[in-house]
C-alpha positions as CSV (number, residue, x, y, z in Angstrom):
1,X,90.3,82.2,149.8
2,X,92.5,85.3,150.1
3,X,91.2,88.7,151.1
4,X,91.6,89.8,147.4
5,X,89.5,86.8,146.2
6,X,86.7,87.7,148.6
7,X,86.8,91.4,147.7
8,X,86.6,90.5,144.0
9,X,83.7,88.1,144.5
10,X,81.8,90.5,146.7
11,X,82.4,93.5,144.4
12,X,81.2,91.4,141.4
13,X,78.1,90.5,143.3
14,X,77.4,94.2,144.4
15,X,78.2,95.4,140.9
16,X,75.7,92.9,139.5
17,X,72.9,94.4,141.6
18,X,73.0,92.2,144.7
19,X,72.7,94.0,148.0
20,X,74.0,91.1,150.0
21,X,76.7,88.5,149.9
22,X,76.6,85.5,152.3
23,X,79.6,83.5,153.4
24,X,79.4,80.2,155.3
25,X,82.3,79.0,157.4
26,X,84.7,81.9,157.6
27,X,87.5,83.4,159.8
28,X,86.3,86.5,161.7
29,X,89.4,88.7,161.4
30,X,89.7,88.0,157.7
31,X,86.0,89.0,157.1
32,X,86.6,92.3,159.0
33,X,89.7,93.0,156.8
34,X,87.6,92.3,153.7
35,X,84.9,94.7,154.9
36,X,87.6,97.4,155.4
37,X,88.9,96.8,151.9
38,X,85.4,97.0,150.4
39,X,85.0,100.6,151.8
40,X,87.1,102.0,148.9
41,X,84.5,101.1,146.3
42,X,81.5,100.6,148.5
43,X,81.5,103.2,151.3
44,X,79.1,102.1,154.0
45,X,79.4,98.4,153.2
46,X,78.6,96.5,156.4
47,X,79.5,93.1,157.8
48,X,77.0,91.2,160.0
49,X,78.4,88.1,161.7
50,X,76.3,85.3,163.2
51,X,79.0,83.6,165.2
52,X,76.7,80.9,166.6
53,X,75.9,79.9,163.0
54,X,79.4,80.5,161.5
55,X,77.8,82.6,158.8
56,X,78.2,86.2,157.8
57,X,76.7,88.6,155.3
58,X,78.1,91.6,153.6
59,X,75.6,94.4,152.9
60,X,76.2,96.9,150.2
61,X,74.9,99.8,152.3
62,X,73.3,100.7,155.6
63,X,69.9,101.5,154.0
64,X,67.1,99.0,154.4
65,X,69.0,96.6,156.6
66,X,66.6,94.7,158.8
67,X,68.8,93.0,161.4
68,X,66.1,90.6,162.7
69,X,65.1,89.5,159.2
70,X,68.7,88.9,158.3
71,X,69.2,86.7,161.4
72,X,66.2,84.7,160.3
73,X,67.6,84.3,156.8
74,X,71.0,83.2,158.3
75,X,69.2,80.5,160.3
76,X,67.3,79.3,157.2
77,X,70.5,79.3,155.1
78,X,72.4,77.2,157.7
79,X,69.6,74.7,158.0
80,X,69.4,74.3,154.2
81,X,73.1,74.0,153.7
82,X,73.3,71.4,156.5
83,X,70.8,69.4,154.5
84,X,73.1,69.6,151.5
85,X,71.4,72.3,149.6
86,X,73.7,74.8,147.9
87,X,71.5,76.5,145.3
88,X,68.7,79.0,145.6
89,X,69.4,79.8,149.2
90,X,67.5,82.7,150.8
91,X,69.1,86.1,150.3
């Protein structure tokens, strides 16, 4: 996907009331660019990368971000996707 595609999808998720948007299997520099592009419409949006898991999450704001809990969620998501599950993943 292009930067613009990611920005559109993440913006749609944020505008729909989601506070997080997870991505599995990504390119680090691209996700950092996407985070910068999101700042226009979502100042304070953050990117958290879990390089050992090859998963990252975009958070709409810095409020109520529990880093440890998100790392646990990242581990659960990776485990479930490795088992072939793609729906109803932890958010």
